[in-house]
C-alpha atoms as one frame of an Amber mdcrd trajectory, in Angstrom:
protein
   7.913  -0.802 -31.264   4.634  -1.392 -29.436   2.376   1.604 -28.897   0.189
  -0.221 -26.332   2.423  -0.196 -23.270   2.095   0.454 -19.553   0.988  -1.493
 -16.506  -1.884  -4.003 -16.879  -3.452  -6.764 -14.791  -5.916  -9.088 -16.520
  -8.811 -11.000 -14.995  -8.330 -14.717 -14.396  -8.528 -16.676 -17.633  -7.459
 -13.799 -19.925  -4.023 -13.236 -21.432  -2.885  -9.739 -20.459  -1.267  -9.340
 -23.914  -4.634  -9.740 -25.729  -7.168  -8.673 -23.089  -9.691  -5.943 -23.869
 -10.302  -3.186 -21.299 -13.349  -5.112 -20.021 -11.094  -8.103 -19.343  -8.611
  -6.073 -17.284  -8.685  -5.521 -13.534  -6.348  -2.548 -13.812  -4.476  -0.607
 -16.457  -2.275   2.475 -16.258  -4.335   3.682 -19.229  -7.502   3.848 -17.110
  -8.602   7.137 -15.586  -7.515   6.801 -11.945  -7.195   9.247  -9.069  -3.812
  10.888  -9.307  -2.592  12.315  -6.038  -0.493  15.356  -5.381   2.009  14.655
  -2.616   0.096  13.917   0.574   1.083  15.580   3.809   0.612  15.862   7.532
  -0.193  18.867   9.677  -1.344  19.684  13.185  -2.795  22.594  15.102  -5.977
  24.209  16.338  -8.440  26.461  14.561  -8.132  26.921  10.794  -5.105  25.186
   9.266  -4.385  26.323   5.688  -2.699  23.992   3.193  -1.948  25.601  -0.180
  -2.489  23.314  -3.186  -1.800  25.730  -6.108  -4.202  24.037  -8.544  -6.417
  27.046  -9.490  -9.547  24.840  -9.258 -11.348  22.978  -6.471  -9.742  19.525
  -6.253 -11.099  16.293  -4.809  -9.509  15.693  -1.405  -9.955  13.993   1.946
  -8.477  14.376   5.395  -7.802  11.785   8.093  -7.735  12.840  11.751  -5.684
  11.040  14.397  -8.173  10.261  17.181  -5.801   8.353  19.502  -2.534   6.397
  19.300  -4.007   3.661  17.069  -7.294   5.185  15.925  -7.770   7.312  12.815
 -10.933   8.631  11.185 -11.752  10.215   7.829 -13.152  13.676   8.477 -16.804
  13.945   7.546 -20.164  14.847   8.993 -19.643  12.786  12.166 -16.314  14.362
  13.248 -15.961  17.564  15.230 -13.165  18.646  12.879 -14.211  19.691   9.373
 -12.494  20.839   6.187 -13.228  23.040   3.200 -11.393  23.368  -0.092 -11.348
  26.191  -2.610  -9.295  26.988  -5.712  -6.163  27.799  -3.704  -6.299  26.145
  -0.254  -7.444  23.167   1.733  -8.615  24.574   5.083  -8.850  22.105   7.963
 -10.857  23.367  10.922  -9.431  21.624  13.964 -11.632  21.399  17.046 -10.650
  22.501  20.547  -7.435  20.562  21.231  -4.357  20.313  19.029  -5.240  17.774
  16.343  -3.055  15.786  13.955  -4.115  15.252  10.339  -3.016  13.526   7.159
  -4.447  15.031   3.994  -4.686  13.812   0.407  -5.229  16.233  -2.470  -5.966
  14.763  -5.895  -5.570  16.263  -9.347  -9.184  15.418 -10.204 -11.530  18.356
  -9.973 -14.115  18.150  -7.168 -17.790  18.914  -7.639
């Protein structure tokens, strides 16, 4: 039974069966961002989302700006977010805002 199994995609010109890691585009053996279930929320003020990881995870939040316009929350948005070892806290600006958040298992800095 093979011990080298999983999902792999090789670069053009390389056989995926014999390709080295440098010759692969993607492999399930590579260290990739692994996401907890993503979610949506809405509200005003501080919106708490518990993540239960006991460390500060890498995460990002997308804000719905209008019917067909979304923006990743960052320094240019009025809304902001913070994350600690127990919660993601989204600070919504004045009006009721709608958000989609992604929390990853990788530890943030």
